C-alpha positions in Angstrom: -96.9 14.1 80.6 -96.0 11.8 83.0 -93.8 13.6 86.4 -90.4 12.8 86.6 -89.8 10.3 89.2 -86.8 9.8 92.3 -86.2 7.1 94.4 -84.1 7.9 97.5 -82.0 5.0 98.3 -81.1 2.3 95.5 -81.2 -0.6 97.8 -83.4 -4.0 96.6 -86.6 -1.7 97.0 -85.1 1.7 95.4 -83.6 0.1 92.7 -86.0 -2.3 91.9 -88.8 0.3 91.8 -86.4 2.9 89.9 -85.5 0.5 87.3 -89.6 -0.9 86.3 -91.0 2.7 86.3 -88.0 3.5 84.1 -89.4 0.8 82.0 -93.2 2.2 82.2 -92.0 5.1 80.2 -91.1 7.9 83.2 -88.0 9.7 83.6 -86.0 8.3 86.3 -83.5 9.2 88.9 -82.3 7.0 91.6 -80.3 8.5 94.5 -78.2 7.0 97.1 -74.9 8.2 99.5 -73.1 4.8 98.3 -70.8 5.6 95.3 -70.1 2.4 95.1 -73.4 1.3 94.5 -74.4 4.3 92.1 -71.2 3.3 89.8 -72.4 -0.5 89.7 -76.1 0.5 88.4 -75.0 3.2 86.0 -72.5 0.9 84.6 -75.7 -1.7 84.1 -75.1 -4.0 86.7 -77.3 -4.5 89.4 -75.6 -5.2 93.1 -77.9 -8.1 93.8 -80.0 -10.7 92.0 -83.3 -10.1 90.9 -84.2 -12.6 88.2 -85.2 -9.8 85.0 -84.0 -6.9 86.7 -80.7 -6.7 85.1 -81.9 -7.0 81.5 -84.3 -3.9 82.2 -81.4 -1.8 83.6 -79.5 -1.8 80.7 -82.4 -1.2 78.3 -83.2 2.1 80.2 -80.1 3.1 81.0 -79.4 2.9 76.8 -82.5 4.7 76.2 -81.6 7.6 78.4 -84.3 7.7 81.0 -82.8 6.3 84.3 -79.8 7.1 85.3 -78.0 6.9 89.1 -76.8 10.0 91.1 -75.3 10.8 94.5 -76.7 14.3 94.1 -80.0 15.0 96.1 -79.8 18.2 94.4 -80.2 15.9 91.0 -83.2 14.8 92.4 -84.6 18.0 93.6 -83.8 20.0 90.4 -85.4 17.0 88.2 -87.9 15.3 89.4 -91.6 16.0 90.6 -92.4 13.0 92.8 -89.5 11.9 95.1 -90.5 8.3 96.4 -88.2 7.4 100.0 -87.1 3.9 99.7 -84.5 3.6 102.5 -83.7 0.7 104.7 -86.0 0.7 108.2 -83.6 -1.8 110.0 -84.1 -2.8 113.3 -82.4 -0.8 116.2 -79.5 -2.3 117.9 -80.8 -1.6 121.4 -84.2 -2.7 120.6 -87.1 -3.6 118.4 -88.2 -0.6 117.2 -87.4 0.4 113.6 -84.4 2.9 113.3 -85.8 5.7 111.0 -82.3 7.5 110.9 -81.9 6.6 106.9 -85.7 7.8 106.4 -84.6 11.3 108.4 -81.6 11.7 106.7 -83.2 11.1 102.9 -86.1 13.9 104.1 -83.2 16.6 105.5 -81.2 15.8 102.1 -83.8 16.8 99.9 -86.4 19.1 101.4 -83.9 22.2 101.8 -83.1 21.8 97.8 -86.4 22.0 96.3 -87.4 24.7 94.2 -91.0 23.7 92.8 -94.1 22.1 94.4 -93.3 18.5 94.6 -94.6 15.1 96.2 -92.9 13.3 98.9 -94.0 9.8 99.0 -92.9 7.1 101.5 -92.6 3.5 100.1 -90.1 2.1 103.1 -91.5 -0.2 105.9 -92.3 2.3 108.7 -94.1 2.6 112.0 -97.4 3.8 112.4 -97.1 7.8 112.7 -93.7 7.9 110.5 -96.0 10.0 107.7 -97.2 12.7 109.7 -93.5 13.0 111.3 -91.8 13.3 108.1 -94.8 15.9 107.1 -93.5 18.0 109.8 -90.1 17.8 108.9 -90.8 18.9 105.7 -92.8 21.8 106.7 -89.7 22.7 108.6 -87.0 22.4 106.3 -88.5 23.0 102.7 -89.8 26.7 101.5 -93.1 26.9 102.4 -94.5 28.7 99.7 -93.4 26.1 97.5 -96.3 23.6 98.6 -94.2 20.4 99.1 -96.4 18.1 100.4 -96.2 14.3 101.6 -97.8 10.9 100.9 -97.4 7.5 101.7 -97.9 4.6 99.6 -96.2 1.0 100.6 -94.0 -1.7 98.8 -95.7 -5.0 98.5 -92.4 -6.3 96.8 -91.6 -10.1 97.2 -87.9 -11.0 96.4 -87.4 -13.2 93.7 -90.6 -11.8 92.1 -90.1 -8.2 92.5 -90.3 -7.1 88.5 -93.5 -8.7 88.7 -95.0 -7.0 91.7 -94.1 -3.7 90.3 -95.2 -4.0 87.0 -98.6 -5.5 87.5 -99.3 -5.0 91.2 -101.9 -6.8 93.4 -103.1 -3.3 94.5 -101.8 0.4 95.0 -102.6 1.6 98.6 -102.2 5.4 98.9 -102.3 7.6 101.5 -102.8 10.9 100.8 -103.7 14.5 102.3 -105.4 16.3 99.5 -106.5 15.8 96.0 -103.7 17.7 94.7 -101.3 14.7 96.3 -104.0 12.1 95.1 -103.9 13.2 91.4 -100.0 13.0 91.6 -99.6 10.3 93.0 -101.9 8.9 90.6 -100.1 10.2 87.7 -96.8 8.7 89.0 -99.0 5.4 88.5 -100.3 5.8 85.0 -97.8 3.4 83.6 -98.7 0.6 85.7 -102.6 1.1 85.3 -102.2 1.7 81.5 -100.2 -1.8 81.6 -103.1 -3.2 83.1 -105.1 -1.7 80.8 -103.6 -3.6 77.7 -103.8 -6.4 79.3 -107.3 -6.5 80.4 -106.4 -6.3 84.0 -107.8 -4.3 87.1 -105.3 -2.8 89.6 -107.4 -2.2 92.8 -106.5 1.1 94.1 -107.0 1.8 97.9 -106.9 5.8 98.3 -106.8 6.5 102.2 -105.3 8.3 105.5 -101.5 8.1 106.3 -101.8 5.8 109.2 -103.9 3.2 107.3 -101.5 3.0 104.8 -98.5 3.0 107.4 -100.5 -0.2 108.7 -101.2 -1.8 105.3 -98.1 -3.1 105.2 -96.9 -4.0 108.5 -100.3 -5.6 109.1 -100.0 -8.1 105.7 -96.4 -8.8 107.1 -97.6 -9.6 110.8 -100.6 -12.0 109.0 -98.0 -13.7 106.7 -95.7 -14.5 109.8 -98.4 -15.5 111.8 -99.6 -18.0 109.1 -96.1 -19.5 108.6 -95.4 -19.9 112.2 -99.1 -21.3 112.6 -97.8 -24.1 110.4 -94.6 -24.6 111.9 -96.2 -25.5 115.2 -98.4 -27.6 113.7 -95.6 -29.5 112.5 -94.2 -29.5 116.2 -97.4 -31.0 117.1 -97.0 -33.7 114.2 -93.5 -34.5 115.5 -95.0 -35.9 118.3 -98.1 -37.3 117.0 -96.8 -39.2 114.2 -98.9 -37.1 111.5 -97.7 -35.3 108.3 -98.1 -31.7 108.3 -97.9 -31.4 104.4 -101.1 -33.3 104.5 -102.3 -31.5 107.0 -101.8 -28.2 105.4 -103.4 -29.8 102.0 -106.6 -30.4 104.0 -106.7 -27.0 105.7 -105.5 -25.4 102.6 -108.7 -26.2 100.4 -111.0 -24.4 102.9 -111.3 -20.9 101.2 -111.4 -18.9 104.3 -107.5 -20.1 105.4 -106.3 -20.9 101.7 -103.2 -22.9 100.5 -100.5 -20.5 100.2 -98.1 -20.1 102.7 -98.7 -23.2 104.4 -95.7 -25.3 104.4 -93.9 -26.1 107.3 -90.1 -25.9 107.3 -87.0 -23.9 109.2 -89.3 -20.7 109.3 -88.9 -17.0 107.4 -86.2 -14.8 107.2 -85.0 -12.0 105.0 -84.7 -8.5 105.4 -88.5 -7.4 106.2 -90.8 -10.5 108.0 -88.3 -10.3 111.3 -88.0 -6.7 112.0 -91.0 -6.0 110.9 -93.2 -8.0 113.1 -90.7 -6.8 116.2 -91.3 -3.4 115.2 -95.1 -3.5 115.0 -94.7 -5.1 118.6 -92.6 -2.4 119.6 -94.9 0.4 118.0 -97.8 -1.0 119.4 -96.7 -1.0 123.0 -95.7 2.7 122.5 -99.7 3.1 121.2 -100.4 1.6 124.0 -101.9 -1.6 122.2 -98.9 -3.8 123.3 -101.7 -6.3 124.0 -103.5 -6.7 121.1 -100.4 -8.0 119.3 -98.7 -10.2 122.3 -99.3 -13.1 119.8 -96.6 -11.9 117.7 -94.2 -12.4 120.2 -95.2 -16.1 120.3 -94.9 -15.7 116.1 -91.3 -14.9 116.8 -90.5 -17.5 119.0 -91.8 -20.5 116.8 -90.1 -19.1 114.1 -86.8 -18.8 115.8 -87.4 -22.5 117.3 -87.6 -24.1 113.5 -84.0 -23.5 113.1 -82.7 -25.4 116.3 -85.2 -28.3 115.0 -82.3 -29.2 112.5 -80.1 -29.8 115.2 -82.2 -32.3 117.2 -83.1 -34.3 113.5 -78.9 -34.5 112.8 -78.5 -35.9 116.0 -81.0 -38.6 115.5 -80.0 -39.2 112.3 -76.5 -39.6 113.2 -77.2 -41.4 116.3 -75.5 -38.8 118.3 -76.1 -38.0 121.8 -77.8 -34.6 123.0 -76.5 -33.4 126.3 -77.6 -29.7 128.3 -75.2 -28.1 126.2 -77.3 -29.7 122.6 -75.9 -32.0 120.1 -72.4 -33.4 119.6 -71.8 -33.6 116.4 -67.8 -33.4 116.5 -66.4 -34.9 113.5 -69.3 -35.4 111.0 -69.4 -33.8 107.5 -72.8 -32.3 106.5 -73.6 -30.8 103.9 -75.8 -27.2 103.7 -77.9 -27.1 100.3 -79.0 -23.0 100.4 -77.7 -19.8 101.8 -80.0 -17.7 100.7 -83.2 -17.5 102.9 -85.6 -17.7 99.8 -84.7 -19.3 96.1 -84.3 -16.7 93.8 -82.5 -14.5 96.1 -79.2 -13.8 97.4 -80.2 -12.1 100.6 -79.1 -13.9 103.4 -80.0 -11.1 105.7 -81.6 -13.4 108.9 -81.9 -16.7 106.6 -82.6 -19.5 108.5 -80.5 -21.7 106.5 -77.2 -20.0 107.6 -78.6 -20.0 110.9 -79.1 -24.1 110.7 -75.4 -24.0 109.2 -73.6 -21.9 112.0 -75.8 -24.0 114.7 -74.6 -27.2 112.9 -70.8 -25.8 112.9 -71.2 -24.6 116.3 -72.3 -28.4 117.4 -68.9 -29.8 116.1 -69.9 -30.8 112.6 -67.7 -29.7 109.8 -70.4 -27.9 107.5 -69.9 -27.5 103.6 -72.6 -24.8 102.0 -73.6 -24.6 98.8 -76.1 -21.9 97.4 -76.5 -20.8 93.6 -76.2 -17.4 93.9 -76.1 -16.2 97.3 -72.4 -17.6 98.3 -70.7 -13.9 98.3 -73.2 -12.7 100.6 -73.0 -16.1 102.8 -69.3 -15.4 103.1 -69.4 -12.6 104.5 -72.3 -13.4 106.4 -70.6 -16.3 107.9 -67.3 -16.1 107.3 -66.1 -19.3 109.3 -68.1 -22.0 107.4 -66.8 -23.9 104.3 -68.5 -22.5 100.8 -68.4 -25.7 98.0 -68.7 -24.6 94.3 -71.1 -26.6 93.6 -73.8 -29.0 95.0 -71.7 -32.0 94.0 -68.6 -30.6 95.7 -70.7 -30.1 98.7 -72.0 -33.3 99.1 -69.2 -35.4 98.2 -68.1 -37.2 101.4 -70.8 -36.0 103.7 -72.8 -38.0 106.4 -75.7 -36.0 106.2 -77.5 -33.7 103.5 -79.5 -30.6 104.7 -82.0 -28.9 102.1 -82.4 -25.4 103.5 -83.5 -23.2 100.7 -85.8 -24.7 97.9 -83.6 -23.5 94.8 -85.3 -25.9 91.9 -81.6 -27.4 91.4 -82.2 -28.8 94.8 -85.3 -30.1 94.7 -85.3 -31.4 91.2 -82.2 -33.3 92.4 -81.5 -36.7 91.4 -81.4 -38.8 95.1 -79.8 -41.9 93.2 -76.8 -39.7 91.5 -76.3 -38.0 95.0 -76.3 -40.9 96.4 -73.1 -42.0 94.8 -70.9 -38.9 95.9 -72.1 -38.8 100.0 -70.5 -41.1 102.6 -74.0 -42.1 104.1 -77.9 -41.6 102.7 -79.0 -39.2 105.2 -81.3 -36.3 104.3 -83.5 -33.3 106.2 -85.5 -31.8 104.1 -85.7 -28.6 105.9 -88.2 -27.2 103.6 -90.1 -30.2 102.8 -89.7 -29.7 99.1 -89.1 -33.5 98.5 -90.2 -36.4 97.2 -89.6 -38.4 100.7 -90.7 -42.0 98.6 -88.5 -41.1 95.7 -85.7 -40.2 97.6 -86.2 -43.4 100.2 -86.7 -45.7 97.1 -83.1 -44.4 96.1 -81.9 -45.7 99.6 -82.1 -42.6 101.5 -82.9 -41.6 105.4 -85.3 -39.0 104.8 -86.4 -36.7 107.9 -88.5 -33.6 107.1 -90.0 -31.6 109.5 -93.3 -32.0 110.4 -93.4 -35.6 108.8 -92.9 -39.2 109.5 -89.6 -41.0 108.7 -89.4 -42.1 105.4 
């Protein structure tokens, strides 16, 4: 018999896991203190954009094996395995992760447990958190129940999260006992059964708490480093007259390097990578290993620096002066296509696209923003910007177009058609996702990130 599951926190992480595990056949309850979010989910609507998730939500609500509640008592009474899926944002007073929501989830649940249960962390946390949670549980839960803690980090990619839950490329389990190992395995049986029907393997790494916690932050740090490396190469290419896309292609053929995430552009953003690498640095400093991760500071700086590159390119294309305070783009109309930090998402947290749009506006430009999915979130994040209802409306009458998120709608746009709408055919390809030759043939002055002028 499959264990019953609860997911504590129904933001992007928790809601996605709850819905997908219901699809795998589990009886699932999602819990959140936000009553509005819970009502939205129970009505069959996902409060964020993730391809394919809405259909799975409605199907599993109808089947009766998925529901959402604001009651931790419901979770304690109905579930055998409880997954902590709350946010761990960067603290406002430093780079460390704020574990307030993790603590609240544990303190709300543990005293209510009336039978043996497994509490499993999925949130991205500093190393040492699992042991701290274990101490909290020991203090708050009935000691005769034998409640245990495990840690199994998530590896979701926004825009591909359904596939990442149903068909993960690995599962990591930090456990203390054989019972915890067996219980966590039962909680993932649906994943392994699906893999068996598709003749796939899902690698399983059984390890200790600290290693399980470090896997996620180490993976994010490596990914961030790879992205910032190619963006640093783009800076060199700009000065040397080289083409970073050809450079990336050439080094990507090396099997030791690989070609994924070697696309230069505005840099990474979102709710994970920026805050996770900062929290990792802060935790390493606390452990006395700050020197080992000093390079992540430069990774962060390279990433932040990329956003300002758009301003410099804009000034060059528009033949505007660059003074001590930066470029003066007063009176210029600019279209920024893209607000989400990546395509197939409506997430604008720490989005380079919105940061670039805001910087252009601060330099005096009149900026019109359009994104296929992230408009409402963008308006909340940057209310002073102007938002257009369509791509055509955004580019109409502008002197410069900036591609800031590599949505298919932008990648596949016809430059000849767009050329009839703009006041001047100038484009900055902030994601190096366009064909420079095609745009040049259509009469556009093209500038990419780390690419020669076309």
